[in-house]
Every structure is written in C-alpha cells, then in structure tokens.
N, C-alpha and C positions, 0 to 999 in steps of 0.2 A: 504494500500500500504506500501511500504518500502522506507525509506529515507536513502541515503548513505551520510555519513559525513566523509570528508577527515580528516586525523589525525591532520593536521595543522589548521583545522577549528572547532575542538571539543569545545574549550573554548568559541568561539564567538557564537556557536550554543546553548550551554547550558546556558550561562550567563543570558539571558532574561527569561528563563523558571520559572514559579511560583514554589516556594519551595514545595508546596503541591503535585507536580508531582513526587517528589523524592521517590524512593522505601524506605520503612521503616518509612516515615513521615506520621503518622496517626492522628486521631482526637484529641489525647491527646498531641502528640509531637508538632503539628503545632502551636498552640497558644504560646507555650513556645519559639519556634524559632522566631515567629513574634514579641514577646515582647522584644527579643534581637536585633530587627532591621533587622532580616534576612527574606526577602520576596522572593528572587529569588536565583537561583543557583549561580549567580554572587556574591550576598551578602555573601553567605556561603563560596564560594571559597576565598573571601577576608578576612574572619574571621580567627583569629589566631588558628592554629590547636591545640596548647597546651590548649587554653581556651575551645575549643569544647571538648577535651578529659577530662578536669577537670569537665565540666558540665555534660557530657553524657557517659564518659568512652569509651570503645571500639566502641560503636555505634557512638560517636562523630567523632572518627577517620575515621570510615567507611563513614559517611556523607561527610567529607572533601574530601575523595578520589572520591566519586561519583560526587561531585561538580566539580572536575577536570577531569572527564571522565575516572577515573580509577576504574575498576570493574573486580575482579578476579573470580567471580562466573562462574560456567560452564553454557554453553548455552544448554538448554534442548530442544530436538526435539520431534516430534510425535504429534498426534492429540488428544486433550482431549475430554472426553465425553461431550455431550451437556446436558444430563440429566441422572438421575439415579432413578429407581422406583421399587416398589414392589406391587404386586396385588394378590388377592385371588378370585377365583370363587367358590361360595358355592355349595355343592352337592344338597342342596334344597334351594329354595328362602327363604330369611329371613325377617320377619316382626319385630322381637323383637329388641327394641332400645338398650337394654343393650348388646346384642350380637354384634350388629353393632359397638357400641362404643368400646367394648373390642377388636374387630377385628382391628379397626383403631389403637388402642393402640399397638397391636401386630405388625402391619405393620410398624408403626413409629419407634418402637424399632429396628426391623430388618433392616430397611432402614438406620437409624442413625448409626448402627453398620457397615454396608457396606460402608457408606460414610467415616467413620473414618479409616476403614481398607485400603481404597484406597486413603486416604488423600484428599477427596473431601469436600468442604463446599459450600453451595448454598444460594441464596437470594430469589428465587421464589419457593413457595410450591404449589402443585396442588393436588386436590382431584378428583378422578375418581369414578363415580357411574354408574352402569348398572342396570336398573330395570327389573322386571319380563317380561316386554314386549320387552326386548332387546334394549330399548332406552338408549343411553349412554350420560352422561353429565360430564363436567369437570368444576371445579371452582378453580381459582388461586388467589394468593395474593403475592406481593413482599414485603419483610421485610427490615428494615433499615440495619441490620448487617448480615454477613455470619453466617450460623448455621450448626452444624453437631451433635447436641445432641438431645436425645429423648424428653426432656421436652419442648425445644423450638419448635421442629417440631410438636409434638402432640398438643401443645397449639394452633397453627395456623390451623392445620387440623381440630381440634374439632370445631373451630369457623366456618370454611367453611362448615362443615357438618351441624351445627346447623342452618345455613342460607339457606340450601337447602330444598326446599319444595317438598317432595315426596308424600305428601298427605297420602293415605293408601296403596300405592304400596309397594310390597316386593322388596328386593334388591337381585340381582343375583351375582353382582361382586363389590368389593371395591378395590381401588388402591390409592396409595400415591406416589408422585414424587417430586423431587427437581431438579430445573434447574438453569440457570444463575450461573454456577459452577466456583469455583476457586480451582485449584489443588495445594496442598502443605500446608504448615503450616499457610499461610496467612500473612497479613501485620504485621510487627513487631511493638510493642508499647513499648516505653522506660519505661513508668510508668503504665504498665498494672495492673489492680486490681487483687487480688487473685481470682482464678477460683471459681465460686459458688460450694457449696457442691455437688449439683446434677451432675455437670460436673465431679467432682473428682470421684463420684460413678461410672459413666460411664467408666472412664479411668481404675479404679481398676477392674471392671468387665471384661473389654477387656483383661487385663493382665491375669486374672484368666482363661479365656477361652483359651488364647494362650497356657497356661501351662498345663491345665487339660482337655481341650476339649470343644466343642461348648455347650454341654448340662450340663456342670459342675455348672452353676449358671444362674439364671434368676430373673426377678422382681417378687415379690409376686403377683402383679396384673395380671401377665401373666401365672400363674401356670395352669389355665384352658384354655389357648389359644395356646398351642403348636400344631402347624399344619404345613403342608407343604405350601410353598409359592414359587412364581417365581419372581426373580428380574431381571430387564432388564436394560441394558445401551444402549443408542443409540447416 
C-alpha cells in the first residue's frame, strides 16, 4: 500500500525509523553509523551536518538531508521486470556432460550481459532443464548479494546442475534465469572494496562490444559455443 505523510509530519514520521532503512546505508556503512551512536533517522537528523560531511563527504550531507525528509532524486515510474532469462533448445538431444556445461557457461555469459545492459541485478538464480521425454524441471537458489556478473551467476548455476539427477536421460533444453531483481546501480556503499578483476573484465568487454560490435570479443571458453539463443523478460 501507500502511506501519505503530510509535510508538517515528515520529521515525526521519520524520526523513529531504524537507520538501516535509509537509502545508501548498506552492510559496511551501518556499523560505522551505529558506532557513532546513530541508530535511527532521528539520531542522524540531530547529528551535526558538518561532522557527517567530515566523516563521509558528500554522502554524509546526503544522509543528513534524507534524515530531514529532503530528497531531490527524480521519482521513476513504470513496471520493472520480474525476471530475466535465456534458454536454448538443442537440435538433437544431448547426453555429453561437457557440452551441457559449456552451454550453461554460454547462457550465463549472455544473461549476465543482458542484465548489465538493462541495469538489472538479481538475488535468485534458476536452472531450467527439459529432458528427452519433455519432462521439465527447475531448480533455484537465493544468494546473499545482488549479482549481475558471469562468474557469480555461473558458479551458482553449475552447483544447481551438479545437484540435478538426470540419470542417463538426454537433455533437450537448458535455461538460466535470474529473478528477485533490482533495477539500477544498487545500494551505495561508502567504503566499497575494489571490484574483483573478473568484474572489471566484464565491464571492459561490455565497452568493447558497445564500440566495435557484439561479436568483437568473447571469452576463450566460449569460442566453440557461439549459437543463437532466446532471452525472455516477463
């Protein structure tokens, strides 16, 4: 539902809210604020703005404004996607394990690219398998942090696939999906660690594709896995 707060009631409405609910206060910033004795919006609103700026820079000034109900960010409308996925139907049913793993690697790479392109990050990954008798199965897991990079996605999909018991059945279709989505750059962290090298590689590859075309660069592990696929948002 929606709560309407009158302008003269903003301060009293915000004051008791836990500081962890403030936009931009993540898992690394929260304990720092708590160590400063800031546990609620009211605590932060009463804290000297100059001291917040000294400790956190412009982010400290932004926190102070939010605690006072001041937010100049634009309101974004529209309905976000519930999930984003990619799948492949094989021309012939596949028994070979290496082919199946390489196909999952390809799907995860393509899906992660689409997620970054549309600024989606997700926490629930799903593996879809259709066997030769057309029986279809899905396996999902929810991860602690939002993801949008190949290594993170493939790591979880590979585990789900290894846990699936298909016996000697051949596979007709494979699919990967990510749901529980967040649109945008995600929650700001004041003391974010440097991005892992694998993430930076993804970002560099994205920029090369934007400049020179989709087929200008790929992963060495995917050189034998170029194929058409279908990606679906619902």
